[in-house]
C-alpha positions in Angstrom: -0.6 60.9 4.3 2.8 60.7 5.1 4.2 60.4 8.5 6.4 63.5 8.5 3.3 65.8 6.8 1.0 64.2 9.6 3.7 65.8 12.2 3.9 69.1 10.2 -0.2 69.7 10.0 -0.4 68.8 13.8 2.2 71.3 14.6 0.6 73.8 12.4 -2.5 73.3 14.6 -1.0 73.6 17.7 1.1 76.3 17.1 -1.0 78.3 15.1 -4.5 77.5 15.8 -4.9 77.2 19.5 -6.8 79.3 22.3 -8.6 82.4 20.2 -9.1 85.8 21.5 -13.0 87.2 21.6 -12.2 88.4 17.7 -11.4 85.0 16.6 -7.7 85.5 16.1 -5.2 82.9 17.6 -3.7 83.8 20.9 -0.6 85.8 19.9 1.7 85.1 17.1 1.6 81.6 15.9 -0.7 80.7 19.3 2.4 81.7 21.7 0.0 83.7 23.9 -2.3 80.8 24.7 -2.6 80.2 28.4 -0.3 78.0 30.3 -3.0 75.9 31.7 -1.2 72.8 33.5 2.0 73.3 31.8 4.8 74.7 34.1 5.1 78.5 33.5 8.3 80.7 33.6 8.8 83.3 36.2 11.2 85.3 38.1 11.3 83.0 41.2 13.3 80.1 39.7 17.3 79.7 39.5 18.6 78.5 36.2 20.9 75.6 36.7 23.6 74.7 34.4 24.4 72.1 32.7 20.7 70.8 33.3 19.1 74.0 31.4 21.0 73.3 28.3 18.7 70.0 28.1 14.8 69.9 27.2 12.2 70.8 29.6 9.4 68.6 28.3 7.2 70.3 31.2 6.9 73.6 29.3 5.1 74.0 26.3 7.6 75.7 23.7 11.4 75.6 23.6 14.2 76.4 21.5 18.0 76.2 20.5 18.8 78.7 18.1 21.9 79.8 16.4 22.8 82.5 13.9 26.2 83.3 12.6 27.9 86.0 10.9 31.1 84.3 8.6 33.4 85.3 5.8 34.9 82.7 3.4 38.5 82.6 2.7 38.1 85.6 0.1 36.4 88.0 2.4 33.0 87.2 1.0 30.2 87.5 4.0 27.9 84.4 4.7 25.2 84.0 6.9 23.6 80.7 8.6 20.9 79.8 11.0 20.3 76.4 12.7 17.1 76.0 15.0 15.6 73.1 16.8 11.9 73.8 18.2 10.2 71.6 20.8 6.5 71.9 21.5 4.9 69.6 24.0 1.3 68.0 22.9 0.2 67.4 26.5 0.7 68.8 29.9 3.0 67.0 32.3 -0.1 65.5 34.2 -1.6 64.0 31.0 1.7 62.0 29.5 1.0 58.9 27.8 2.7 56.0 28.6 6.1 55.4 26.5 5.1 53.2 23.9 6.6 52.7 19.8 3.9 54.8 18.9 3.3 57.0 21.8 4.5 60.7 21.4 4.1 63.8 23.8 6.7 66.0 22.4 6.9 67.4 18.5 10.0 68.8 17.0 10.8 71.4 14.0 14.1 72.1 12.9 15.1 75.0 10.2 18.4 75.5 8.6 19.7 78.3 6.0 22.5 79.5 4.5 22.6 82.8 2.9 25.2 84.6 0.4 24.7 87.6 -1.6 21.1 87.3 -3.2 21.3 83.4 -2.4 19.2 82.3 0.5 18.6 78.5 0.8 16.2 77.0 3.5 15.3 73.5 4.9 12.8 71.9 7.7 12.3 69.0 9.1 9.9 67.6 11.4 9.9 64.6 14.3 8.0 63.5 17.3 9.3 61.8 20.6 8.4 60.7 24.0 9.7 62.9 26.5 10.6 59.3 28.7 12.5 57.9 26.0 16.2 57.5 25.7 16.4 57.4 22.0 14.4 59.1 19.5 14.2 60.8 16.1 14.9 64.2 17.7 15.7 65.3 21.2 18.4 67.3 23.5 20.5 66.2 26.5 22.6 68.1 28.5 25.7 66.2 29.1 27.5 65.6 26.9 25.4 68.1 24.8 23.7 67.0 22.0 20.7 68.7 20.2 19.7 66.4 16.9 17.0 65.9 14.3 17.8 63.2 12.2 21.1 63.6 11.2 21.4 67.5 11.8 22.9 67.6 14.9 24.7 70.3 17.4 26.7 68.5 19.7 29.8 68.7 22.0 32.9 66.3 22.3 31.9 64.0 25.3 35.1 64.2 26.7 39.2 65.4 26.1 42.2 63.6 26.7 44.6 65.0 29.6 47.8 65.7 27.9 49.9 65.1 31.0 48.7 62.0 32.0 47.0 60.4 28.9 43.7 60.0 30.7 40.0 61.1 29.6 38.9 64.2 31.7 35.5 65.6 31.6 35.0 69.3 30.5 32.2 71.7 29.7 30.6 69.9 27.2 28.8 73.4 26.1 32.2 75.1 25.7 33.0 73.5 22.4 30.2 72.3 19.8 30.4 70.7 16.3 27.6 71.7 14.0 26.6 69.5 11.1 23.6 69.7 8.9 23.2 69.1 5.0 20.3 69.1 2.6 20.0 68.2 -0.8 18.2 70.2 -3.4 17.9 71.2 -7.1 20.7 73.4 -6.9 23.4 70.9 -5.7 22.6 71.1 -1.8 23.8 73.3 1.2 25.1 72.9 4.5 27.5 73.1 7.1 30.3 71.4 8.9 31.5 73.7 11.7 33.3 73.9 15.1 32.0 76.5 17.8 34.3 77.5 20.5 33.0 79.7 23.6 35.3 82.7 24.0 33.0 84.5 26.9 30.5 83.4 29.4 26.8 82.5 28.9 24.6 85.6 29.5 21.2 85.4 31.5 18.8 88.1 30.1 16.3 89.8 32.1 15.9 89.0 35.6 18.5 86.4 36.2 17.4 84.7 33.2 13.6 85.3 33.2 12.9 87.6 30.4 9.4 89.4 30.4 7.8 89.8 27.3 4.6 92.0 27.9 3.3 94.5 30.5 0.9 91.9 32.0 4.0 89.8 33.0 4.1 87.0 30.4 7.9 85.9 29.5 10.5 83.0 29.2 13.5 81.6 30.7 16.1 83.1 28.2 20.1 82.9 27.9 22.3 83.1 25.4 25.9 82.4 24.3 26.8 85.3 22.4 30.5 84.7 22.4 31.1 81.7 19.9 34.0 81.7 17.6 33.3 79.6 14.8 35.5 77.8 11.9 34.9 75.0 9.5 32.9 74.2 6.0 30.0 75.7 4.4 28.4 74.3 1.2 26.3 76.1 -0.7 24.6 75.0 -4.1 27.1 72.4 -4.5 30.5 74.5 -3.7 32.1 74.2 -0.3 34.3 77.1 1.1 36.3 77.4 4.4 34.6 80.0 6.6 35.1 82.0 10.1 33.3 84.2 12.0 31.1 84.7 14.8 28.1 83.0 16.5 25.1 83.9 18.8 23.1 80.8 20.6 19.7 81.6 22.3 18.1 79.2 24.4 14.3 80.0 25.5 11.6 78.3 27.1 7.9 79.1 28.3 4.4 77.7 28.1 2.9 81.3 27.5 5.4 83.3 25.8 3.2 86.1 24.8 0.3 88.5 25.5 -2.6 87.2 23.5 -2.8 90.7 22.2 0.9 90.5 20.5 1.1 89.3 16.8 4.7 89.6 16.2 8.3 90.8 16.9 11.3 92.4 16.0 14.6 90.9 17.5 18.2 91.9 17.0 21.6 90.4 17.8 24.6 92.6 17.3 28.3 92.0 17.7 29.7 95.7 18.0 33.2 96.5 16.9 33.7 97.8 20.8 33.9 94.0 21.8 30.1 94.8 23.4 27.2 92.8 22.5 23.5 93.8 22.2 20.3 91.9 22.2 17.3 93.9 21.8 13.6 93.1 20.9 10.2 94.8 20.6 6.9 92.7 20.7 4.5 94.5 18.9 1.2 94.9 21.1 1.1 94.1 24.6 2.8 97.2 26.4 1.7 99.8 28.4 -1.5 101.4 26.9 -1.3 99.0 24.3 2.0 100.1 22.6 5.0 98.1 22.0 6.9 96.0 24.6 10.8 96.3 24.3 13.4 94.9 26.4 17.1 93.7 25.9 20.4 93.3 27.4 23.7 95.6 26.7 26.9 93.1 27.3 30.2 93.9 28.0 33.2 92.5 26.3 33.7 90.3 29.4 30.0 89.0 29.2 28.6 91.1 32.3 24.9 91.6 31.3 23.0 95.2 32.1 19.2 94.6 31.5 17.4 97.2 29.4 14.0 98.6 30.4 11.5 99.2 27.9 12.1 102.8 28.2 15.8 102.5 27.5 15.1 101.4 23.9 14.3 103.3 20.6 13.5 101.1 17.6 12.1 103.0 14.5 11.8 101.4 11.2 13.1 103.8 8.5 12.4 102.0 5.2 10.8 98.5 3.9 11.3 96.1 1.1 8.5 93.8 -0.8 9.5 90.6 0.3 7.4 87.3 -0.3 4.3 89.6 -0.9 4.9 91.5 2.3 6.3 94.7 3.5 9.2 94.2 5.4 11.4 96.6 7.5 14.7 96.3 6.1 16.2 99.5 8.0 16.1 100.4 11.5 17.1 103.0 14.0 18.1 101.5 17.0 18.9 103.6 19.8 20.3 102.7 23.5 21.2 106.1 24.9 22.2 104.9 28.2 25.1 103.0 26.2 25.7 106.0 23.9 24.3 104.1 21.0 22.6 105.9 18.0 22.6 103.1 15.1 21.0 102.7 11.8 20.8 98.7 11.3 20.1 97.6 7.9 19.9 94.5 6.0 22.0 94.5 3.0 19.8 91.7 1.2 16.3 92.0 1.8 15.3 88.6 0.2 16.0 86.4 3.7 12.4 85.2 4.1 12.1 81.7 5.6 9.4 80.1 3.8 8.6 77.5 6.4 5.5 76.2 8.0 5.3 79.0 10.6 7.0 81.8 8.0 9.0 84.6 9.4 12.4 87.2 8.2 15.8 86.5 9.5 18.9 87.8 8.1 22.3 89.3 8.5 22.1 92.9 9.3 25.3 95.6 9.8 25.2 98.4 12.1 26.6 102.2 11.6 26.3 104.9 13.7 23.6 107.1 12.7 25.2 110.3 12.4 28.7 109.5 10.8 27.8 106.3 9.1 30.9 104.6 10.8 30.7 100.7 10.7 29.9 99.9 14.3 29.1 96.1 13.8 27.5 93.1 12.5 24.5 90.8 13.7 21.1 89.0 12.9 17.4 90.6 12.7 14.1 88.2 13.0 11.1 89.6 12.4 7.8 87.7 12.6 4.0 88.5 12.3 4.5 90.5 8.9 
């Protein structure tokens, strides 16, 4: 068996076939409702620290660095992209093996995608590492920031030169990042070389960075950088184009992300024409009386977050499309009355299925006023468990 395939199968075993409910189903979507055990667990009593929390947290079971971007090429044609690095701990911190060339306590999975019109290209990679190792096939460090798996990399410039003195000076190594990832395929290959420049602050979701995901209190640490300005090159089917646009990076880690009853979620990130940003999600099940659990953040143009309670958000699917043998909601009514929002959010292209080891839907959306039809913004939608 090829090593990467062994890792893939092991990751699937851990992610999808962990602790089961009394009905025999995995605990929550992809096993994310499995009890934390002796892993550290996210909670509202821990203060996030930067730049330290940009790095990996091996004491927690699951973690990700998740970038989506709405771009346009030099002709004004829209493109979408995703780059995500996932980490899953194999053993709790009190059971980690001694570091050796063959010992591993962390598994890594990465996804990349490029979308334009009806074209949607997807790739996936796997790796393993030991949390005590300084160099490995995949990993994340805080200073200077770098997240990588093989040659796919999201990383900062380590230092910049002071123009007056000519001497090198340290800067915020998360403020400007370079994203590089390429994949060969039978269509001529796809990938990107991009510069990400932060034009606003980090945003902490929920209660100072603790994002509750169920009525019973499960949740994660969750923050975003929703103010990326992106410029560079995107290659699709062997053709390279200059692009620019906006990006959104999510950071999340936990050891029991979900309630065991929750079998999927619908997550929106929107860049609105007013300069505001909106993050909103619902987890299907796990709410009061067995209903859906909703949460979100309303973000001012200056980056000031306002947490949205479950009853402050309305999400209603308005239509579906048949995708990958499933009925996928591709048109939604999204309401936030406290912010004066009543939107219809639609995916212009429904074929955005991520046919990966844990499959899901991820793609670009446009937001319009529900009454007037006026354009209000663009963003991304992720849907799991369908």
